[in-house]
Phi, psi and omega in degrees: 000141178283343183264020182279155184297327178297327178294321177294319181295316179295316179299315179299314180297318180291322177294316178298318178297317179297316179295319180297313181295323177296318179295317185284314187271335178095009174210160184222174176298343178297338180300335179300324185264322184202121179288327178293317178295321178297316179298319179294319179297312180295319178299317178297316178299316183289328177286322183285321184241066179287149175293146180292131177257136181294146180293143179267143180260123180295141182278000000 
């Protein structure tokens, strides 16, 4: 069945991997269709999921 839970799990894992690689590398499979859309997608991912910056201690 196409509606089985393993299919959902595999799809979810592949989407998370794709988003992570797009965030990390700076390009995604969307680049095949539109470089502007790809840049907007990566920019949105990077703004939404910024790396945690350690708090600064005032001197």
